[in-house]
C-alpha positions as CSV (number, residue, x, y, z in Angstrom):
1,M,-0.1,-44.5,51.3
2,R,1.9,-44.8,49.0
3,W,3.2,-41.7,47.3
4,T,3.9,-41.2,43.9
5,Y,7.7,-39.4,42.6
6,T,6.2,-36.0,42.9
7,E,4.0,-36.6,45.8
8,M,7.0,-37.8,47.5
9,L,9.7,-35.1,46.2
10,A,6.7,-31.8,47.3
11,E,6.9,-33.3,51.4
12,L,10.3,-33.9,51.6
13,S,11.2,-30.5,53.2
14,E,8.6,-30.4,55.2
15,L,8.8,-34.8,57.2
16,G,11.0,-35.0,60.1
17,G,14.6,-35.0,60.3
18,A,14.0,-32.3,56.7
19,A,15.9,-29.5,59.8
20,E,19.5,-29.5,60.0
21,D,19.7,-29.2,63.3
22,G,16.8,-31.1,64.2
23,P,16.3,-34.8,65.6
24,R,17.7,-37.7,63.1
25,Y,17.1,-41.5,61.9
26,E,19.3,-43.6,63.6
27,P,19.2,-47.2,62.1
28,S,20.3,-50.3,63.5
29,N,20.8,-54.3,62.6
30,F,21.2,-53.1,59.0
31,T,21.3,-56.8,56.6
32,G,21.5,-57.2,53.4
33,V,21.1,-60.1,50.8
34,L,21.9,-61.0,48.3
35,L,18.2,-62.0,45.9
36,A,20.4,-62.0,42.8
37,P,23.0,-60.2,40.2
38,G,23.1,-56.8,41.2
39,L,19.7,-56.8,43.2
40,V,20.2,-56.7,47.6
41,H,17.6,-57.3,49.7
42,L,18.0,-54.6,52.7
43,T,16.1,-54.7,56.6
44,Y,16.7,-52.8,59.3
45,E,15.8,-50.8,62.6
46,T,15.1,-47.1,62.8
47,T,14.7,-44.8,65.4
48,F,13.4,-41.7,64.9
49,D,12.7,-38.5,67.8
50,G,11.7,-41.4,70.3
51,N,9.9,-43.6,67.9
52,R,10.7,-47.3,66.0
53,A,10.6,-48.8,62.9
54,R,11.3,-52.0,60.6
55,R,12.4,-51.0,57.5
56,S,12.6,-53.0,54.1
57,S,14.2,-52.3,50.6
58,V,15.2,-53.9,47.2
59,W,18.3,-52.1,45.8
60,R,18.8,-52.5,42.9
61,K,22.6,-52.2,40.4
62,Q,21.7,-49.6,37.2
63,G,23.7,-50.3,34.2
64,T,27.7,-51.0,33.7
65,A,28.3,-47.4,35.4
66,G,27.2,-50.0,38.9
67,S,24.9,-46.3,40.6
68,W,22.5,-48.4,43.0
69,Q,18.0,-47.2,43.2
70,M,15.8,-47.9,46.0
71,Y,13.1,-49.8,43.8
72,Y,10.8,-50.7,46.8
73,H,10.8,-49.9,50.3
74,Q,8.3,-50.6,53.4
75,A,8.2,-49.5,56.9
76,T,6.7,-50.5,59.8
77,P,6.0,-48.6,63.0
78,I,7.0,-51.8,66.0
79,P,4.9,-50.7,69.3
80,P,6.3,-48.8,72.2
81,D,6.3,-52.1,74.0
82,G,8.4,-53.7,71.5
83,M,6.5,-56.6,70.1
């Protein structure tokens, strides 16, 4: 499924992990690769409420101030058998 920026903002408060006292994403196994100056590919895994996913995102540095912004993100569920 693809989300527009507006759709994502509208749904954020309803997604799992939004409640302060609810379940939290547990990230692990981070690996980063510098693709070019100011461009990084990050891979990692998350566990949320017993479900696992492999995640991949591309981050780019914005302007001279150097703040980082996610440019692309994908998550792939990991089946319970871990394959």
